[in-house]
C-alpha positions, 0 to 999 in steps of 0.5 A: 503814551496817551492814546490821543497823543499817539493818534494826533502825532502819528504822521508820515515819517519818510526820513529815518536813521539807519539804526536797526530796530531791536527784536524786543521792540519789533515783538511789541509792535507786531503783537499790537498789530495783530490785535487790530480788527479782522473780518470774521476774526479770521486773521487773513493777513501776513507780514514779511519784513525786509532788512536785506540791503540787496533786496532793498536795492532791487526794490528801489528802482521798482519803487522809483518807476512806480512813483514817477508813473504816478506823477506823470499820470494821476498827479500830473495836473498838480505837479504842472501847477506847482512847478509853474507857480510862484515858489512862495505860493502858500497854497502849494507849500504842503504839496511841495513838502510832501513831494520833497519828502517822497523823493527823499525817501526814494533816494534813500530807499535802501537806508531804511532799517526795515521795510514791512510788507503786508499781504491779504486776500484779494480785495481784502484791505478792509481786514489788513488796514486796521492791522496796519494802523495798529502797527503804526500807532504801536511804532509811534509809542516806541519812538519809531516813524512809519508811513503806509504806501500802496505804490508798489501795487503798480508793480505788484507781480514784479515785487511779489516775485522778488519777495518769493511769493507763491501765486494763489491766495495771498496778495500784496496790499501795502508796504510800511517803511519803519525806522527812528525818525530824523525829524520831529514829532508833531501834529499834522495840519488839518481842517476842522473835523466838521468840514468833513462830515455831513448829517442825515443827507449829503451836504447837510452840516453837522450840529457839533464842532470839533474839540481837540482831545490833545494839544501839542505843547510848545517845543514838542518833539524837538530834539535836544 
């Protein structure tokens, strides 16, 4: 797969099939993941994969409660706005899609074939997140959908105890659900890159304009 195609089309895939992931595929994905940049080349990260349905069933209500805590605190204003707004308001369409997708994931939490937890040193996410993104890109090359969630950090100790984590050096940084997607691959909508960059001083525009490195062909990612 072309590198830019993978970068442009690796988007959050929360709806996946229950089909198991072959060991040889997992071996390739994790081998690519550990190639990610690591501070001091010290490899201060560890993965824990969960396929056991009983463990997933125990994690589901924890994730559910953490999600709704966030909706009722940090995201409350946004939810109030789009629940009160015109259902056809295009400015809120993306927020609604994300919410529906997130809530569908919770409903079908235990149907994912695998959950991948990543651990690192406390406040050491600068090492683990490049590794996670390598994992997501490698999964995309294998036709697998992923997304990165840090939501369970709201219930960190509870989750770590459930997973048998000893207290000490290692801390949960994130979880990546993974599986073969039900939806289609495609380029996520984005504003022009120059809208997000400044030159020399805050607020000063850049001189360049973004040029796509890959353009989605017509019908791309649609299942037969």
